C-alpha positions as CSV (number, residue, x, y, z in Angstrom):
1,M,-7.7,19.1,7.5
2,S,-5.4,19.0,10.4
3,L,-4.7,15.7,12.3
4,P,-7.6,14.7,14.5
5,T,-6.9,14.7,18.2
6,E,-9.0,13.4,21.1
7,P,-8.8,13.0,24.8
8,I,-8.9,9.4,26.2
9,G,-11.3,10.0,29.1
10,S,-10.7,10.8,32.7
11,I,-9.6,14.1,34.2
12,P,-8.7,14.4,37.9
13,R,-11.8,15.4,39.9
14,P,-12.1,18.7,41.7
15,A,-11.6,18.7,45.5
16,A,-15.3,19.6,46.1
17,L,-16.4,16.5,44.1
18,L,-14.0,14.2,45.9
19,A,-15.3,15.5,49.3
20,A,-18.9,15.0,48.3
21,A,-18.2,11.5,47.1
22,A,-16.5,10.7,50.5
23,S,-19.5,12.0,52.5
24,E,-21.9,9.7,54.3
25,P,-24.9,8.7,52.2
26,A,-27.1,10.3,54.8
27,D,-25.8,13.6,53.6
28,G,-27.9,13.1,50.5
29,A,-27.3,12.1,46.9
30,S,-28.4,15.5,45.6
31,A,-25.2,17.2,46.9
32,L,-23.1,14.7,45.1
33,A,-25.1,14.9,41.9
34,E,-24.8,18.7,42.0
35,E,-21.0,18.5,42.4
36,Q,-20.8,16.0,39.6
37,E,-22.7,18.2,37.2
38,Q,-20.6,21.2,38.1
39,A,-17.4,19.2,37.5
40,V,-18.7,18.0,34.1
41,R,-19.6,21.5,33.1
42,D,-16.2,22.9,34.2
43,T,-14.3,20.1,32.5
44,I,-16.1,20.6,29.1
45,R,-15.8,24.4,29.3
46,R,-12.0,24.1,30.0
47,L,-11.5,21.6,27.1
48,E,-13.4,23.8,24.7
49,D,-11.5,26.9,25.9
50,L,-8.3,25.1,25.0
51,G,-9.7,24.5,21.5
52,S,-10.3,20.7,21.8
53,P,-12.3,19.7,18.8
54,V,-13.7,16.7,20.7
55,V,-14.5,16.6,24.4
56,T,-15.4,14.1,27.1
57,D,-17.0,14.6,30.5
58,G,-13.7,13.7,32.1
59,E,-15.5,10.7,33.8
60,Q,-16.4,13.1,36.6
61,A,-19.4,11.0,37.7
62,K,-17.8,7.6,37.3
63,P,-16.5,5.7,40.4
64,S,-13.9,4.3,37.9
65,F,-13.5,3.6,34.2
66,A,-14.1,-0.1,34.9
67,T,-16.8,-0.4,37.5
68,Y,-19.4,2.2,36.5
69,P,-21.8,-0.4,35.1
70,I,-21.9,-2.4,38.4
71,A,-22.2,0.4,40.9
72,G,-25.0,-0.6,43.2
73,L,-25.3,-4.2,41.8
74,D,-26.5,-6.8,44.3
75,G,-24.6,-10.1,44.3
76,L,-21.0,-8.8,44.5
77,A,-18.3,-9.7,47.0
78,P,-15.1,-7.5,47.4
79,D,-12.6,-10.4,46.9
80,G,-12.3,-10.5,43.1
81,V,-9.3,-10.4,40.7
82,V,-6.3,-8.4,41.9
83,I,-4.5,-6.0,39.6
84,P,-0.9,-5.4,40.8
85,F,0.9,-2.2,39.9
86,A,4.7,-1.8,39.5
87,D,5.0,0.4,42.6
88,G,3.4,-2.3,44.8
89,H,-0.1,-0.9,45.2
90,Q,-3.1,-3.0,43.9
91,R,-6.6,-2.5,42.7
92,Q,-9.2,-5.3,43.1
93,L,-12.3,-6.0,41.2
94,P,-15.4,-7.4,42.9
95,R,-16.5,-11.0,42.5
96,L,-19.9,-11.8,41.1
97,T,-21.9,-14.1,43.5
98,A,-25.3,-14.4,41.7
99,G,-27.0,-13.9,38.4
100,P,-28.5,-12.8,36.2
101,F,-25.9,-10.1,35.4
102,R,-27.3,-6.7,34.5
103,Y,-25.6,-3.2,34.1
104,Q,-26.9,-0.8,36.7
105,V,-25.8,2.2,34.8
106,H,-25.3,2.6,31.1
107,A,-22.7,5.1,29.7
108,E,-25.4,6.8,27.6
109,R,-26.4,8.6,30.9
110,Y,-23.0,10.2,31.2
111,L,-23.0,11.1,27.5
112,R,-26.3,12.9,27.5
113,A,-25.3,14.8,30.7
114,A,-22.2,16.0,28.9
115,Q,-24.0,16.9,25.7
116,R,-26.1,19.4,27.6
117,H,-22.9,21.5,28.2
118,A,-20.9,20.9,25.0
119,S,-20.8,22.8,21.8
120,V,-18.5,20.4,20.0
121,P,-18.7,16.6,19.5
122,V,-18.6,14.5,22.6
123,K,-16.7,11.2,22.9
124,Q,-17.8,8.5,25.3
125,A,-15.6,5.9,26.9
126,V,-17.1,2.5,27.9
127,I,-15.5,-0.5,29.6
128,A,-14.6,-3.4,27.3
129,P,-16.7,-6.5,27.9
130,S,-13.6,-8.6,28.4
131,A,-12.7,-6.6,31.5
132,L,-16.1,-7.3,33.1
133,S,-15.7,-11.0,32.2
134,L,-13.2,-11.1,35.1
135,L,-16.0,-10.6,37.6
136,Y,-17.1,-14.3,37.2
137,P,-15.3,-16.5,39.7
138,A,-13.1,-19.4,38.7
139,D,-15.1,-21.9,40.7
140,G,-18.4,-20.8,39.1
141,I,-21.8,-19.8,40.5
142,E,-24.4,-22.3,41.4
143,G,-27.4,-22.1,39.1
144,Y,-25.7,-19.5,36.8
145,P,-23.1,-21.1,34.5
146,R,-20.3,-19.1,32.9
147,E,-21.9,-19.4,29.5
148,A,-25.1,-17.8,30.7
149,F,-23.1,-15.0,32.3
150,L,-21.1,-14.3,29.1
151,A,-24.3,-14.2,27.1
152,D,-25.8,-11.7,29.5
153,L,-22.6,-9.7,29.6
154,A,-22.5,-9.5,25.8
155,D,-26.1,-8.3,25.6
156,Q,-25.4,-5.6,28.2
157,A,-22.2,-4.5,26.6
158,E,-23.9,-4.2,23.2
159,A,-26.6,-2.1,24.8
160,D,-24.0,0.1,26.4
161,I,-22.3,0.8,23.1
162,R,-25.4,1.1,21.1
163,G,-27.1,3.5,23.4
164,C,-24.1,5.9,23.1
165,L,-24.0,5.6,19.3
166,E,-27.8,6.3,19.0
167,A,-27.4,9.2,21.4
168,G,-25.0,10.8,19.0
169,A,-21.5,10.1,20.5
170,H,-18.7,11.3,18.2
171,V,-17.1,7.9,18.9
172,V,-17.5,5.2,21.5
173,Q,-14.1,4.1,22.9
174,L,-13.7,0.6,24.5
175,D,-11.1,0.8,27.3
176,F,-9.1,-2.4,27.0
177,T,-6.2,-2.0,29.4
178,E,-6.6,-5.7,30.4
179,G,-5.2,-6.7,27.0
180,R,-1.6,-5.9,27.8
181,L,-2.0,-7.1,31.4
182,S,-3.3,-10.5,30.2
183,L,0.1,-11.2,28.6
184,K,1.8,-10.6,32.0
185,L,-0.6,-13.0,33.7
186,D,-0.6,-15.5,30.8
187,P,2.4,-15.2,28.6
188,S,1.0,-18.0,26.3
189,G,-1.5,-15.5,25.0
190,G,-4.5,-17.8,25.6
191,V,-6.3,-15.3,27.8
192,L,-5.7,-12.5,25.3
193,D,-7.1,-14.7,22.5
194,D,-10.2,-15.2,24.6
195,F,-10.5,-11.5,25.3
196,I,-10.2,-10.7,21.6
197,A,-12.8,-13.3,20.6
198,F,-15.3,-12.2,23.2
199,N,-15.0,-8.5,22.4
200,N,-15.4,-9.3,18.7
201,S,-18.5,-11.3,19.5
202,V,-20.0,-8.0,20.7
203,L,-18.5,-5.8,18.0
204,E,-19.8,-8.1,15.2
205,R,-23.3,-7.1,16.2
206,F,-22.7,-3.6,14.7
207,T,-22.6,-2.6,11.1
208,E,-19.4,-1.5,9.3
209,A,-20.6,2.1,9.5
210,E,-21.2,1.8,13.2
211,R,-17.9,0.2,13.8
212,A,-16.2,3.2,12.1
213,R,-17.4,5.2,15.2
214,I,-16.1,2.6,17.7
215,G,-12.6,2.6,18.9
216,V,-10.3,0.6,21.3
217,H,-7.9,2.1,23.7
218,T,-5.0,0.1,25.1
219,C,-2.3,1.1,27.6
220,P,-0.3,-0.5,30.4
221,G,-2.5,0.9,33.0
222,G,-2.2,4.3,34.7
223,D,-3.0,4.7,38.4
224,Q,-1.3,6.7,41.1
225,D,1.6,7.4,38.7
226,S,2.3,3.7,38.1
227,T,1.5,1.1,35.5
228,H,0.7,-2.6,35.6
229,S,2.2,-4.0,32.4
230,L,4.6,-1.5,30.8
231,D,7.2,-4.3,30.8
232,I,5.2,-6.3,28.3
233,D,6.4,-5.9,24.7
234,Y,3.9,-4.2,22.4
235,A,5.0,-6.6,19.7
236,D,3.3,-9.4,21.6
237,L,0.0,-7.4,21.9
238,L,-0.5,-5.4,18.7
239,P,-0.9,-8.1,16.1
240,K,-3.8,-9.6,18.1
241,L,-5.2,-6.2,19.2
242,F,-5.6,-5.2,15.6
243,R,-7.9,-8.2,15.0
244,L,-10.6,-6.3,17.0
245,K,-13.3,-5.1,14.6
246,A,-13.1,-1.4,15.4
247,G,-12.5,1.7,13.3
248,N,-10.1,3.5,15.6
249,F,-7.2,2.4,17.9
250,Y,-5.9,4.6,20.7
251,L,-2.3,3.5,21.6
252,Q,-0.3,4.6,24.5
253,L,3.1,5.6,23.0
254,A,4.6,8.6,24.8
255,S,5.9,6.5,27.6
256,E,7.3,3.8,25.4
257,P,11.2,3.6,25.5
258,D,11.4,2.8,21.8
259,P,8.5,4.3,19.8
260,D,10.1,3.6,16.4
261,K,10.0,-0.2,17.3
262,V,6.4,0.0,18.2
263,L,5.4,2.1,15.2
264,A,7.1,-0.4,12.9
265,V,4.9,-3.2,14.3
266,V,1.8,-0.9,13.9
267,A,2.7,-0.2,10.3
268,E,3.1,-3.9,9.6
269,H,-0.3,-4.9,11.1
270,L,-2.3,-1.7,10.4
271,P,-5.9,-2.8,9.8
272,A,-7.5,-1.7,6.5
273,G,-9.4,1.5,7.0
274,A,-8.5,2.0,10.7
275,R,-7.1,5.2,12.1
276,I,-4.3,5.0,14.7
277,F,-4.3,7.7,17.5
278,V,-0.9,7.7,19.0
279,G,-0.3,8.8,22.6
280,V,1.8,12.0,22.8
281,T,1.4,12.9,26.4
282,D,2.2,10.7,29.4
283,P,-0.3,11.1,32.4
284,V,2.1,9.1,34.6
285,D,4.9,11.6,34.1
286,P,4.4,14.7,36.2
287,R,6.4,16.8,33.8
288,V,4.3,18.7,31.3
289,E,5.4,18.1,27.7
290,T,6.2,21.0,25.4
291,A,4.2,21.6,22.2
292,E,7.5,21.0,20.3
293,E,8.0,17.6,22.0
294,V,4.5,16.6,21.0
295,R,5.1,17.8,17.5
296,D,8.2,15.7,17.2
297,R,6.4,12.6,18.5
298,V,3.8,13.0,15.9
299,L,6.3,13.5,13.1
300,T,8.0,10.3,14.3
301,A,4.7,8.5,13.9
302,A,4.2,10.0,10.5
303,R,7.5,8.4,9.3
304,H,5.8,5.0,9.8
305,L,2.1,5.7,9.2
306,P,0.2,7.6,6.5
307,A,-1.0,11.0,7.7
308,D,-4.6,10.2,6.7
309,R,-4.6,7.3,9.0
310,L,-3.0,9.1,12.0
311,G,-4.4,11.0,15.0
312,T,-3.2,12.0,18.5
313,C,-4.4,11.3,22.0
314,D,-3.1,11.2,25.6
315,D,-1.5,7.9,26.6
316,C,-4.3,7.2,29.1
317,G,-6.9,8.8,31.2
318,F,-5.5,11.1,33.9
319,A,-7.5,9.6,36.8
320,P,-9.2,6.4,35.7
321,F,-10.1,5.7,39.4
322,A,-12.0,8.5,41.0
323,D,-9.8,8.5,44.1
324,D,-6.5,8.9,42.2
325,I,-5.1,12.4,43.0
326,S,-1.5,11.7,41.9
327,T,-1.9,14.1,39.0
328,S,-3.5,17.5,39.6
329,R,-6.3,18.8,37.5
330,E,-4.1,21.7,36.4
331,T,-1.4,19.4,35.2
332,A,-3.9,17.4,33.2
333,F,-5.2,20.4,31.4
334,A,-1.6,21.7,30.8
335,K,-0.7,18.4,29.1
336,I,-3.9,18.5,27.0
337,Q,-3.0,22.0,25.9
338,A,0.4,20.7,24.9
339,R,-1.2,17.9,22.9
340,L,-3.5,20.3,21.1
341,E,-0.7,22.8,20.3
342,G,1.8,20.1,19.3
343,T,-0.7,18.4,17.1
344,A,-1.3,21.7,15.3
345,L,2.4,22.2,14.8
346,A,2.8,18.7,13.4
347,S,-0.2,19.2,11.1
348,A,1.5,22.4,9.7
349,A,4.8,20.6,9.3
350,L,3.1,17.8,7.4
351,G,1.3,20.4,5.2
352,L,-2.2,19.4,6.4
């Protein structure tokens, strides 16, 4: 068997979909839904045409990788946690103002829509519950204590993951970009410890066989060709990250200045039975990698990790926020093609 390779999630949306999303609600939801379905169909077709053994819907119907569960939720104010990026721009989460907390959309809906168009296994990305825990304000909500919110959030996150597993997802990937960011906001690691413990409180609800189909993706953010925490040393994150009770870990690596240093930490803390998918293409870099560059990145990883515990992925989604047009759709597919071809070259070089 060759090395497994998977996309992370988002693909830049077509211009027609972006235009439909920007239209006034009076123009009708049906036009938007039609463009979303067309974009999902086209995304899956192009991934399959490239020979991708696993596909995603490219998050074409999500407003963002983080906020899809709360789209349309009452009891939100716009002035929540601010996420600063290195180039000076910011993203801001909403702030919860009332309970009880309930997902408005579960990822199973996106998965089933994608499966209608796919002839190969479909992977589904979901937001890690730790990210949504940031919705709760520091000064609390009258009549809805934080403990009640976290209990509701854990139940909703479990349902989000379980629904995808039961619908036949190849794997369910928790997006955990806030892990590395937390070390920038709190260098003591206390916030990261809380994130890990909370995510594990959800993951522990699944059997060992189910957790083998659950993965965790980490990266330093990727939005408008910028990052929010690339300056945080992986050595401070990975030992704690690998405490998460998941079967797969998807690690941004192509954009790391010293991949051998990172891989040595990975090798030291590699969880028993887990597979490591290393990032071999950088969505933030506009230059398209060659297949040979990808091959060499994989072979570097194989010097540290056993081949039967190794896979490849992109560093991050190509447009985690729907309005991010910094990377073109064509560039994203060209990078994916390089990943697929380079992984095949590495597999051959390793005798797989």
